C-alpha positions in Angstrom: 38.5 -21.2 8.1 41.6 -19.3 9.1 45.0 -20.8 8.1 48.3 -20.1 9.8 51.4 -21.1 8.0 54.7 -21.5 9.8 58.1 -23.1 9.5 59.8 -21.0 6.9 63.4 -19.9 7.2 66.8 -19.8 5.6 68.6 -23.1 4.6 71.5 -24.0 2.5 71.2 -25.8 -0.8 70.5 -29.5 -0.1 68.9 -28.8 3.2 65.4 -29.5 4.5 62.5 -27.6 6.0 59.1 -28.6 7.2 56.2 -26.2 6.8 53.0 -26.4 8.9 49.6 -25.0 8.2 47.1 -25.0 11.1 43.5 -24.4 10.4 41.1 -22.8 12.9 37.6 -21.4 13.0 36.0 -24.4 11.3 37.3 -27.9 10.7 39.1 -28.4 7.4 39.2 -32.2 7.8 36.9 -32.7 4.9 38.8 -30.2 2.7 41.4 -30.6 0.0 44.5 -28.7 1.1 47.4 -27.4 -0.9 50.6 -25.4 -0.9 51.4 -22.8 -3.5 54.5 -20.6 -3.7 55.5 -17.3 -5.2 59.1 -16.4 -6.0 60.1 -12.7 -6.2 59.0 -11.3 -9.5 57.1 -14.4 -10.6 53.6 -15.7 -10.7 52.2 -17.9 -7.9 52.6 -21.6 -8.7 51.3 -24.9 -7.4 53.6 -26.8 -5.1 51.6 -29.7 -3.6 48.0 -30.8 -2.8 46.4 -33.5 -0.8 42.9 -34.9 -0.6 40.9 -35.0 2.6 41.9 -38.6 3.5 45.6 -37.9 3.1 45.9 -40.9 0.7 46.1 -39.0 -2.6 48.8 -36.4 -3.2 49.8 -34.3 -6.2 53.0 -32.5 -7.1 54.3 -30.6 -10.1 57.4 -32.0 -11.7 59.7 -29.3 -10.2 59.3 -30.7 -6.7 58.2 -34.3 -7.1 60.5 -36.6 -5.2 61.7 -33.8 -3.0 58.6 -32.5 -1.4 56.0 -34.4 0.6 52.6 -33.1 1.7 50.8 -34.8 4.6 48.0 -34.0 7.0 46.9 -34.7 10.5 43.1 -34.3 10.5 42.9 -34.7 14.3 45.0 -31.6 14.6 43.6 -29.8 11.5 47.1 -29.3 10.3 48.8 -29.9 6.9 52.5 -30.2 6.5 55.0 -29.8 3.7 58.3 -31.6 4.1 60.8 -30.1 1.7 64.1 -32.0 1.2 67.0 -31.5 -1.2 66.2 -27.8 -1.4 67.5 -25.7 -4.3 67.9 -22.0 -4.6 65.0 -22.0 -7.1 62.7 -23.2 -4.3 63.2 -19.7 -2.7 59.7 -18.2 -2.4 56.8 -17.3 -0.1 54.8 -20.5 0.6 51.1 -20.2 1.0 48.7 -22.9 2.3 45.2 -23.1 0.9 42.0 -25.0 1.7 39.2 -26.0 -0.6 35.7 -26.9 0.5 35.6 -30.4 -1.1 33.1 -31.9 1.4 34.9 -35.2 1.8 35.0 -35.8 -1.9 38.1 -36.7 -4.0 38.2 -33.3 -5.7 41.6 -31.8 -5.4 42.2 -28.8 -7.6 45.7 -27.6 -8.5 44.7 -24.2 -9.7 44.9 -21.5 -7.0 41.7 -19.8 -8.0 39.8 -22.9 -7.1 40.7 -22.6 -3.4 38.4 -20.9 -0.9 40.8 -20.0 2.0 44.4 -18.9 2.1 47.0 -18.5 4.8 49.4 -15.5 5.1 52.5 -17.1 3.7 55.8 -18.1 5.1 59.2 -17.2 3.5 61.6 -19.9 2.5 65.1 -18.9 1.4 67.6 -21.4 0.0 71.1 -20.1 -0.2 73.7 -21.4 -2.6 
């Protein structure tokens, strides 16, 4: 599975961005999908995850209520809608895919994921 992330850019505090992650090579429709982010000088951290059905989503406290992960299995694409952005959201955002074989397993640890995209930079100016 190859993952291509897009949609990053620069936005002012309070603004919104929508990231996309398109899968190719092999269908990821049965996979758990996630977004992670890495700010300059910091460790990579979990940002959002979704099960293969799209019905179960998971967020850390720092983004809950502001970020929304969704997926379109027909297009093999996962999205991350980011609203009310803050300067501390500035980071490179990576999408990841986990072979979960249509199960309800959705890890939130990055080392559990099998495939990674190249990252897209999000900059939130104050």
